C-alpha positions, 0 to 999 in steps of 0.5 A: 460455492465457497467465497474464500477462494476469491481472496483479498490481497494486501499491498503494503499500504493498499488493498487489491483483489485477486479473483481465482475463478471457482472453475479454475480451482475445481480443475486444479484439484477435483478431489476437493470436497464440499466439506473441505470447502465449508471448512475453508470458508470458516478458516477464511473468515477467521483469518480476515477477522484476525487481520481486521483486529490487527492480529497478524500472527493469528492471521498467518496461522490461519493462512498456513492452515489453508495452504496445507489444505489447498496448496494450489491456490495462489491467493492463500499464499499471497494472503499469508505473505501479506500477513507476514509483511504486516509483521515485518517478516519480509523475507518469508513474505517474499517466499510466499509471493514467489509461490503465488507467482509460480502458481499464477504467473499471469495474475498481477496482484502477487507481483504488486504485493512482492514489490511492496515487500521489496520496497520494505527491504529497500530493494527499490530497483527490484520493486520497480521491476515487479511494478513494471510486470504488473503494468505489462499485465494490466497497463491501467493499474493505478496502484502499480503506477502509484507504488512505482512512483514511491520506489522512483522517489526513494531513488531520487527520481522525482520527475519520474515519480511525479509522472507515475503519480499523475498517471495513477490519478488520471486512471483513478481520479478518486485515488487520494493517495496518488494525488497526495504523493504528487503534492509531496513530490512537487514540494520536493522539486521546489514547486511549492505553489502547485504542491500547496494548491493540491494539498488544499484541494485534497483537504477541501475534498477529504477533510478527514485526510490526516496525511494532507492535514499534516503536510499542509502544516509543514508547508504552511509553517515553512511559509510563515503562515503559522495560524493556518499551520496550527489549525491543520495540525490540530485536525491531523493529530486528532485523526492520526497521532502518528504524524507526531513521530518524525521517524514514522513519517520518514521511514514508514509513510516515507515523505520526501526529504524536504517535507521531513525537514519542514515537518521537523521545523514545525515540531521543534518550533524552528 
């Protein structure tokens, strides 16, 4: 049966998957023909190819076609929402996630994705409510803990954020960004020694992790260790040069305030 029914869902910075059983789709619409499913498979492949190339507008168009053909499939609604998030069409994306939730209220992924869109709007309380819903459905969802930690941090609740990041790391020990977020939050509350240790551990395990290379640069520079800071910076920007853009780090990656201050000091040689 057509693989496109089991569609991947993006969650802002992360990816997850919502599995809609073929049997459920068949019960929802017995009139779907094999020809329609094959056509849907082709459009599905085009939608993901467009997404992989970063052509989110074209991906949105493909998902719209699938919605017209299969309006009872929550995954295609959520996927169109993700393509809209990638274009910063946050209000329209939330409408799509709302529809996905209406069709599949017991599935966690549309709530997770809507939470990320709400964060993009700066509506952190509503985002936390969506992450709480995810954790009601699946108490062991590491992405929900990580994302809720991000939202808590945006509200200045750093101890709560750290607890969530650590919970995510405990559930999924290889979830590198959850550990990275823990390190950044520890630095924000003045736990510099522990933050530095966590950053170094992550770089040792993941040498090509630009977020922690850049973070090490900022912290080490502030600590007077210029040589090591410079070497980490060379590695960081070789992998991802967006860390040279302080506004991107602040508004998109959303580092905590003290990390932004330290990176600014390095970038401006203060």
